[in-house]
VOGU-3710 file (C-alpha; in Angstrom, 3 decimals, decimal comma):
1> mateatttkf> 114,779/52,209/87,125  114,637/55,891/86,834  111,553/55,892/88,838  113,130/53,986/91,588  116,025/56,109/91,752  113,988/59,257/92,116  111,880/57,773/94,721  115,043/56,750/96,658  116,581/60,213/96,213  113,463/62,142/97,676
11> hnsdfravpp> 112,784/59,620/100,575  116,230/59,566/102,384  115,811/58,216/105,756  118,466/60,541/107,067  116,388/63,441/106,475  115,056/64,970/109,860  112,297/67,389/110,613  113,605/70,835/111,449  112,586/71,873/114,949  110,805/75,420/115,327
21> ppdylpeitv> 112,579/78,129/116,862  112,146/78,744/120,687  109,841/81,699/120,222  107,792/79,980/117,724  103,908/80,124/118,377  101,752/77,784/116,532  98,982/79,341/114,516  95,682/79,475/116,415  93,096/77,413/115,000  89,398/77,105/116,033
31> aphdglhfwq> 87,579/73,809/115,475  84,927/74,483/112,741  82,266/72,651/114,763  82,136/71,570/118,328  81,310/68,058/117,997  78,154/67,986/120,287  75,010/66,297/119,847  72,029/68,335/118,840  70,343/67,823/122,179  73,398/69,053/124,008
41> fmfagsiagc> 73,311/72,560/121,955  69,584/72,735/122,879  70,147/72,073/126,496  73,150/74,518/126,687  71,115/77,212/124,867  68,112/76,676/127,198  70,242/77,112/130,282  71,866/80,238/128,890  68,735/81,851/127,798  67,028/81,359/131,190
51> vehmamfpvd> 69,898/82,696/133,125  70,329/85,797/130,879  66,695/86,793/130,834  65,973/86,226/134,564  69,004/88,047/135,653  68,280/91,189/133,566  64,410/91,066/133,797  63,965/94,405/135,864  66,072/96,236/133,200  63,640/94,828/130,405
61> tvkthmqalg> 60,825/95,964/132,636  62,057/99,521/132,721  62,571/99,300/128,805  59,033/98,160/128,089  57,657/101,055/130,112  59,712/103,546/128,366  58,748/102,233/124,946  54,986/102,047/125,459  53,364/105,170/124,407  50,634/106,334/126,799
71> scpitsvgvr> 51,349/103,660/129,210  50,258/104,175/132,784  51,560/105,384/135,112  54,611/106,347/133,333  54,650/109,965/132,254  58,437/110,349/131,420  60,645/108,529/129,010  63,791/108,748/131,122  65,380/105,774/132,654  65,511/107,113/136,108
81> halrsvlksd> 61,759/108,514/135,965  60,581/105,155/134,508  62,206/103,299/137,342  60,911/105,464/139,982  57,412/105,451/138,564  57,266/101,690/138,519  58,648/101,282/142,117  56,236/104,047/143,279  53,271/102,320/141,680  53,915/98,491/142,305
91> glpglyrgig> 56,869/98,415/144,481  59,955/96,206/143,820  57,622/93,215/142,640  56,643/95,473/139,822  59,930/95,131/138,182  59,379/91,346/137,936  55,907/91,246/136,817  55,473/88,914/133,738  58,731/86,939/134,604  56,676/83,775/134,590
101> amglgagpah> 55,931/84,218/131,051  59,666/84,892/130,322  60,603/81,712/132,083  58,160/79,780/130,063  59,392/81,171/126,743  63,132/81,794/127,220  64,120/78,123/127,676  62,534/76,591/124,593  63,227/79,701/122,314  67,022/79,683/123,292
111> avyfsvyevc> 67,262/75,965/122,869  66,008/76,430/119,262  68,000/79,563/118,732  71,391/78,065/119,592  70,898/74,577/118,076  69,665/76,091/114,786  72,838/78,359/114,902  75,338/75,605/115,545  73,759/73,401/112,697  73,750/76,348/110,246
121> kkyfsggdpn> 77,208/77,484/111,157  78,647/73,939/110,527  76,820/73,883/107,128  77,554/77,441/105,881  80,923/77,802/107,173  82,323/75,169/104,830  85,061/74,327/107,346  86,186/77,814/107,917  85,879/78,921/111,412  86,653/82,502/110,481
131> nsaahavsgv> 83,756/82,926/108,047  82,055/86,003/109,487  79,306/85,827/106,761  78,459/82,237/107,820  77,907/83,411/111,316  75,862/86,188/110,317  73,611/84,067/107,993  73,381/81,365/110,570  72,299/83,790/113,365  69,381/85,030/110,892
141> fatvasdavf> 68,055/81,462/110,592  68,547/80,895/114,263  66,310/83,881/115,053  63,521/83,329/112,638  63,035/79,884/114,273  63,359/80,982/117,784  61,098/84,085/117,452  58,350/81,798/116,241  58,497/80,001/119,658  59,048/83,070/121,771
151> tpldmvkqrl> 56,993/85,852/120,232  53,604/84,726/121,842  54,878/84,609/125,338  57,047/87,711/124,638  53,659/89,509/123,955  52,142/88,119/127,251  55,360/89,164/129,129  55,222/92,893/128,026  51,516/93,108/128,664  52,068/91,835/132,240
161> qlgngtayrg> 54,767/94,186/132,657  52,605/97,303/131,929  49,674/96,037/134,069  49,455/96,874/137,803  47,615/93,534/138,200  44,072/94,821/137,304  44,258/94,040/133,556  45,547/90,434/133,878  45,941/88,350/137,048  48,820/86,148/135,566
171> vldcvkkvlk> 50,060/84,375/132,542  47,017/82,027/132,137  44,694/84,802/132,655  46,239/87,048/130,131  46,338/84,254/127,522  42,724/83,474/128,029  41,602/87,114/127,617  43,797/87,792/124,535  42,289/84,833/122,915  38,938/85,573/123,922
181> eegfgafyas> 38,982/89,326/123,044  41,479/89,577/120,265  41,946/86,235/118,724  44,939/84,070/118,135  46,344/86,435/115,725  47,094/88,866/118,451  49,975/86,636/119,655  51,899/86,898/116,442  50,893/90,502/115,705  54,605/91,696/116,057
191> yrttvlmnap> 56,082/88,409/114,483  56,973/90,020/111,269  58,445/93,065/113,069  60,258/90,882/115,643  61,856/88,850/112,843  62,918/92,036/110,916  64,257/93,405/114,198  66,151/90,340/115,438  67,542/89,261/111,821  69,733/92,244/111,821
201> ftavhfatye> 70,310/92,196/115,493  71,436/88,578/115,415  73,554/88,989/112,342  75,471/92,105/113,945  75,477/90,084/117,336  76,899/86,909/116,113  79,419/88,256/113,637  80,541/90,575/116,382  80,959/88,044/119,027  82,730/85,529/116,896
211> aakrglieis> 85,238/88,376/115,409  85,654/89,763/118,981  86,237/86,407/120,437  88,816/85,516/117,922  90,496/88,812/118,375  90,737/88,585/122,051  92,238/84,880/121,871  94,719/86,106/119,254  95,806/89,111/121,539  96,599/86,772/124,451
221> peiandervm> 96,906/83,190/123,281  98,872/82,004/126,143  95,985/82,889/128,671  93,119/82,178/126,327  92,315/78,821/128,071  92,899/80,289/131,655  90,695/83,288/131,077  88,113/81,732/128,833  84,946/82,969/130,749  86,343/86,625/130,480
231> vhatagalag> 87,034/86,201/126,906  83,405/85,143/126,186  81,818/87,598/128,565  83,758/90,531/126,994  82,970/89,465/123,367  79,206/88,899/124,175  78,997/92,458/125,883  80,478/94,041/122,725  78,123/92,058/120,559  74,991/92,835/122,684
241> asaavvttpl> 75,754/96,564/122,950  76,386/96,923/119,230  73,231/94,886/118,083  71,073/96,687/120,700  71,715/100,332/119,274  71,282/99,393/115,721  67,709/97,747/116,348  66,063/100,098/118,834  63,596/101,588/116,261  62,143/98,167/115,415
251> dvvktqlqcq> 62,158/97,276/119,064  59,901/100,371/119,909  57,520/99,200/117,028  57,377/95,821/118,387  56,573/96,941/121,837  53,852/99,367/120,465  52,296/96,269/118,626  52,353/93,873/121,540  51,088/96,277/124,082  48,387/98,117/121,942
261> gvcgcdrfks> 45,231/98,588/123,980  46,827/97,782/127,395  46,947/100,486/130,181  46,057/103,431/127,713  48,415/102,220/124,829  47,357/103,139/121,301  45,620/100,639/119,086  46,693/100,434/115,419  44,511/99,683/112,508  47,285/98,060/110,661
271> tairdvtkti> 50,142/95,914/111,832  52,360/96,954/108,908  55,748/98,253/110,176  55,547/101,434/108,028  52,000/102,311/109,271  52,859/101,907/112,888  56,025/103,826/112,541  54,361/106,582/110,827  51,808/106,862/113,779  54,556/106,784/116,315
281> vqkdgykclm> 56,425/109,630/114,591  53,251/111,582/114,149  52,575/111,426/117,975  56,020/111,881/119,281  58,429/112,668/116,591  61,412/110,679/115,317  63,192/110,821/118,614  60,536/108,496/119,817  61,950/105,613/117,674  65,183/105,535/119,905
291> rgwiprilfh> 63,169/105,715/123,190  64,519/102,821/125,418  67,895/102,551/123,717  69,936/103,229/126,937  68,029/100,337/128,896  68,251/98,146/125,697  72,211/98,623/126,009  72,123/98,197/129,714  70,135/94,936/129,094  71,990/93,343/126,154
301> apaaaicwst> 75,505/94,144/126,823  75,490/92,261/130,361  72,751/89,799/129,111  74,911/88,724/126,176  77,875/88,418/128,500  75,925/86,215/130,901  74,370/84,197/128,118  77,571/83,570/125,960  79,580/82,591/129,175  77,028/80,274/130,471
311> yeaaksffqe> 76,465/78,715/126,975  80,023/78,184/126,326  80,474/76,724/129,680  77,803/74,314/129,073  79,380/73,477/125,907  82,704/72,630/127,570  80,986/70,534/130,005  79,336/68,531/127,259  82,664/68,306/125,407  84,425/66,882/128,423
321> lnactesgti> 81,566/64,463/128,974  81,688/63,321/125,506  85,423/62,836/125,616  85,039/60,779/128,809  82,238/58,716/127,315  84,457/58,008/124,104  87,495/57,056/126,046  85,446/54,721/128,185  85,862/56,582/131,438  82,083/56,839/131,660
331> t> 80,094/53,633/130,810
//
């Protein structure tokens, strides 16, 4: 009887929910996972990677020339001088030499990159969309996987960027000559350096992006949906610029390893990061390790903005498609 009385007392049907005050704004929450299929993450990432790298390829070419010690015909490490030398030597097409290798590698690599990131983010976040550590760790896993796909074609791309058409006639010719003269290992000579560079790069990048995106949405929640592309682009640009500065020294080492022996570049007896760094410092000093940091920022800030906005737009498309499919609108 006491139990029944207590139950009746605390379940009075006359109780009504108190409405929120007029100026009440609900707490902003972000879904811990976007609910897309694995292939949809891969497709969205592939599109984003191709758009990003194709759009910013000329800047990447200038950066490669600046970072390659002894590369011809560059005699200055300044952005303006490097750009002028490339144009004078090869004309406008020189800025796009190697873009075929980039096109072949960027799509598959970014498909792996973003799909692994999304899967790991769902696993490590534990349902908490604000877990920056989970975003950073997921980014590291993503870059280890994607670099295994992209490193060989990135090496081909950089060698083609440095050459003036005499060393290699194209992607296939470069692959054949490297296999014949240097062996398969040459394609992965910089893999260890690339991973050690991209692991902190991606950790900083993803953590900064997620935090910046969340902060921008919280500042103006009422217009977040209307200006979604601007939010993703701004957060991506901040993330790309921050990560680019931090990892420039390792990018210089990576370029040296991938371009060794091409167009006058040094060859290294050891591919160990410490040995290559020591050789670079002995030749040109510590300042050489920051060579190309300006074009890296000029590349990664807009590239990340383009990449994230394209990726998020593709994800939104698939979310709407899945919603229509589940509701029966699409058969």
